[in-house]
Structure formats: C-alpha cells, structure tokens
C-alpha positions as CSV (number, residue, x, y, z in Angstrom):
1,X,175.5,28.8,-53.8
2,X,176.2,32.0,-54.2
3,X,179.7,32.5,-53.6
4,X,180.0,36.2,-54.4
5,X,181.1,38.8,-51.6
6,X,178.1,40.7,-50.2
7,X,176.9,44.2,-51.7
8,X,179.5,47.4,-50.2
9,X,182.3,44.3,-49.6
10,X,185.9,43.8,-51.1
11,X,186.7,40.2,-52.8
12,X,187.8,39.3,-49.2
13,X,184.7,40.2,-47.5
14,X,186.1,43.1,-45.9
15,X,184.2,46.4,-46.7
16,X,186.8,48.9,-48.1
17,X,188.0,52.1,-45.4
18,X,185.7,54.9,-46.2
19,X,188.3,57.8,-47.3
20,X,188.2,60.7,-43.9
21,X,185.8,63.3,-44.2
22,X,187.1,66.4,-46.2
23,X,186.1,70.0,-44.5
24,X,187.8,71.9,-47.4
25,X,185.7,70.0,-50.1
26,X,182.7,71.1,-48.5
27,X,184.2,74.5,-47.9
28,X,185.0,75.6,-51.3
29,X,181.8,74.8,-53.4
30,X,179.7,76.3,-50.4
31,X,181.9,79.4,-50.4
32,X,181.5,79.5,-54.2
33,X,177.9,80.0,-53.9
34,X,177.8,82.6,-51.5
35,X,180.0,84.9,-53.5
36,X,177.9,84.6,-56.5
37,X,174.9,84.8,-54.5
38,X,176.5,88.2,-52.4
39,X,177.9,89.7,-55.6
40,X,175.3,89.3,-57.4
41,X,173.2,91.0,-54.8
42,X,175.1,94.3,-55.0
43,X,175.0,94.2,-58.0
44,X,171.5,94.6,-58.3
45,X,171.4,97.3,-55.7
46,X,174.2,99.1,-57.8
47,X,172.4,98.3,-61.4
48,X,168.5,99.4,-59.7
49,X,170.6,102.7,-58.2
50,X,168.2,102.1,-54.6
51,X,165.5,100.7,-55.5
52,X,166.5,97.2,-53.9
53,X,169.3,97.2,-51.2
54,X,171.2,94.3,-49.8
55,X,169.8,93.5,-46.3
56,X,171.8,93.6,-43.4
57,X,173.4,90.5,-42.3
58,X,175.0,88.7,-44.9
59,X,178.4,90.4,-44.3
60,X,179.1,88.6,-41.3
61,X,178.2,85.4,-42.1
62,X,180.4,85.7,-45.6
63,X,183.4,87.3,-44.0
64,X,183.8,84.5,-41.8
65,X,183.1,81.6,-44.5
66,X,186.3,83.8,-45.9
67,X,188.2,83.4,-43.2
68,X,187.3,79.6,-42.1
69,X,188.4,78.5,-45.7
70,X,191.5,79.9,-45.6
71,X,192.3,78.9,-42.2
72,X,191.4,75.5,-43.1
73,X,193.6,75.2,-45.8
74,X,196.8,76.5,-44.1
75,X,196.0,74.3,-41.5
76,X,196.0,71.6,-43.7
77,X,199.1,72.9,-45.4
78,X,201.0,72.7,-42.5
79,X,199.9,70.1,-40.7
80,X,200.2,67.4,-43.8
81,X,202.3,69.2,-46.7
82,X,201.3,71.1,-49.8
83,X,197.2,70.8,-50.3
84,X,196.0,70.7,-54.3
85,X,195.2,74.5,-55.6
86,X,191.2,75.2,-55.4
87,X,192.0,78.6,-57.4
88,X,190.7,80.5,-54.2
89,X,192.6,83.7,-55.3
90,X,189.4,84.1,-58.1
91,X,186.5,84.6,-55.5
92,X,189.4,88.1,-54.4
93,X,189.8,88.7,-58.0
94,X,186.0,88.9,-58.4
95,X,185.4,91.1,-55.8
96,X,188.4,93.5,-57.5
97,X,186.9,93.6,-60.7
98,X,183.6,94.6,-59.5
99,X,184.5,96.8,-57.0
100,X,186.5,98.8,-59.8
101,X,183.3,98.4,-62.2
102,X,181.3,100.2,-60.1
103,X,183.6,102.7,-58.9
104,X,185.0,104.1,-62.5
105,X,180.6,104.0,-63.3
106,X,179.6,105.6,-60.5
107,X,182.6,108.7,-60.7
108,X,180.8,109.2,-64.4
109,X,177.2,108.5,-63.6
110,X,176.6,109.4,-59.2
111,X,173.1,108.5,-59.6
112,X,174.8,105.0,-59.5
113,X,175.4,104.4,-56.0
114,X,177.9,102.1,-54.8
115,X,176.5,99.1,-52.2
116,X,176.8,100.5,-48.7
117,X,178.9,97.1,-48.0
118,X,180.9,96.5,-50.8
119,X,184.3,98.5,-49.7
120,X,184.5,96.1,-46.1
121,X,183.5,93.3,-47.9
122,X,186.8,94.1,-50.6
123,X,188.9,95.3,-47.6
124,X,188.2,92.3,-45.7
125,X,188.5,89.4,-48.6
126,X,191.9,91.2,-49.1
127,X,193.0,91.2,-45.2
128,X,192.2,87.4,-45.6
129,X,194.0,87.3,-49.0
130,X,197.0,88.4,-48.3
131,X,197.4,86.7,-44.7
132,X,196.9,83.3,-46.2
133,X,199.7,84.2,-48.6
134,X,201.8,85.2,-45.9
135,X,201.5,81.6,-44.1
136,X,202.1,80.2,-48.0
137,X,204.8,82.1,-48.3
138,X,206.2,81.2,-44.6
139,X,205.9,77.4,-45.2
140,X,207.3,77.2,-48.7
141,X,210.5,78.9,-46.8
142,X,210.2,76.6,-44.1
143,X,210.3,73.6,-46.6
144,X,213.3,75.5,-48.6
145,X,215.2,75.5,-44.9
146,X,214.9,71.9,-44.0
147,X,215.7,70.9,-47.6
148,X,218.8,72.5,-47.0
149,X,219.8,70.6,-43.6
150,X,221.1,67.6,-43.0
151,X,218.4,64.4,-42.6
152,X,217.9,60.8,-43.7
153,X,214.1,60.0,-44.6
154,X,215.6,58.0,-47.7
155,X,214.7,54.3,-48.8
156,X,215.6,53.2,-45.5
157,X,213.7,54.7,-43.2
158,X,210.6,54.3,-45.8
159,X,211.4,50.6,-45.9
160,X,211.1,50.1,-42.2
161,X,208.3,52.3,-41.7
162,X,206.4,49.8,-44.7
163,X,207.8,46.7,-42.4
164,X,206.0,48.3,-39.4
165,X,202.6,49.0,-41.1
166,X,202.9,45.3,-42.5
167,X,203.7,44.1,-38.8
168,X,200.4,45.9,-37.2
169,X,198.7,46.9,-39.9
170,X,199.0,50.8,-39.5
171,X,201.2,53.3,-38.3
172,X,200.9,56.9,-36.7
173,X,203.3,60.1,-36.6
174,X,203.7,59.3,-32.9
175,X,205.2,55.5,-33.5
176,X,207.5,56.9,-36.4
177,X,209.0,59.7,-34.1
178,X,209.9,57.1,-31.0
179,X,211.4,54.6,-33.5
180,X,213.3,56.9,-35.3
181,X,213.9,59.5,-32.7
182,X,213.0,62.8,-34.2
183,X,210.6,65.5,-33.6
184,X,206.7,65.0,-34.8
185,X,207.6,67.5,-37.5
186,X,210.2,65.6,-39.0
187,X,208.1,62.2,-38.7
188,X,204.9,64.3,-40.5
189,X,207.0,65.5,-43.0
190,X,208.6,61.8,-43.8
191,X,204.8,60.1,-43.5
192,X,203.7,63.2,-46.1
193,X,206.2,62.1,-48.4
194,X,205.1,58.3,-48.6
195,X,202.4,59.3,-48.8
196,X,202.7,61.7,-52.0
197,X,204.8,58.9,-53.2
198,X,201.7,56.5,-52.8
199,X,204.2,54.3,-51.0
200,X,201.4,54.7,-47.7
201,X,197.9,56.0,-47.7
202,X,196.4,58.8,-45.0
203,X,193.5,57.6,-42.7
204,X,191.5,59.7,-39.8
205,X,191.9,62.9,-39.5
206,X,194.3,65.4,-36.6
207,X,194.7,63.5,-33.3
208,X,193.1,60.0,-34.8
209,X,195.4,60.2,-37.9
210,X,197.0,57.2,-39.2
211,X,198.5,55.6,-41.7
212,X,198.1,51.7,-43.9
213,X,199.3,50.1,-47.1
214,X,197.8,51.7,-50.2
C-alpha cells in the first residue's frame, strides 16, 4: 500500500500554509518595467529631435505607480518594521541623470528638444522620494526613542507568547496587547522583534494578521 502523503502535503498529511501575498513583490518589478519603458520613450523623443513624441497619458499612471510603491513600503515599515531594501532610489537617480544629460546636450545643441513631460516627472518623483525619506527618518527616530524608554520585552514575555501559541496554535496582536496590558504598538513591536529573530512566523495581512510557530 502506498504510504506516501498526497502531493502538496507534508509528512503528517497537512497542506503547508502558503506565505501571505506581498504587494511590494509585484509593485517593484512592475515599477522597474514602467521606469525603463517610460525613460526609453523619452530618450527616443529626445534623440530623434521631434520625429517621435511620447503619447500623452503615461505620466499620471507612472506617478501613481511610484506613489503606490512608496506608500506601500512606508505603511509596511510602520505597521510591521524595517523592510528589506529594494533599491527604489535607483529610479530617482536614473531620472536625474537622464535629465542632466538631456539638459546639458540641449544647452549646446538647441535642436535637441527637451521632452515635454520630463521636468514634471523628475519633480514629482523627487517629491515622492523625499517624502519617503522623511517618513523613514521619523520612523528611525521613533524607534530610537522607544529603545531609550524602559520596557519589558525580554525573554519572559517572549516565552509567554510562545506558550500562548502552543496552547491555541496562533496568537494575534490584540491577544498580546490584552495579555500584557500594553498598547497595540508595543505588542506589534514585540511580535515584530520575535519574527525577526525567527521565534515565530507572521501569517495573514492587516487585520487578519496572526502569528504561529515557525
């Protein structure tokens, strides 16, 4: 008799839980594709000296995508903790370098015309970039202040949380806040630290977030 577990299950016959969908894993490559495409179209308009003009309508979609990427990253930073670096600043540097090269060449060769939307795109991308930087700076200062305040997030509380998970299979931010009589922010910080240490595993998204044993 075949004793192997069904395909897609573990040794105990249970299907492993899939990791939660992460929008930023889709937004980053999508933004990279849009940046390369839009920048290429503008470069073609510049080099072809008016023989080709970028069709209207791309800029608002692109700026909305840049804003969505930056907003999603900052929301995750504040809600969950520091996120892996995705080198999003490279998009800003690409636009700035292209603008500088185009402006210098236009200054010496006036028949090279600056693309009509280039300045608007660069200014809006810079605004989003510095807004994200400001959020990151405030977050870092807030974390530093929290680190200077007395707190009891040590091994005792971590052990209690692990016992809670063992007892019922999972724990939520609200469960931890109620157990230790702390704010949701403090409970989230404790759970995020335990997740970073590999003691627990985060599942779900937003209000449906819960934590299990790794």
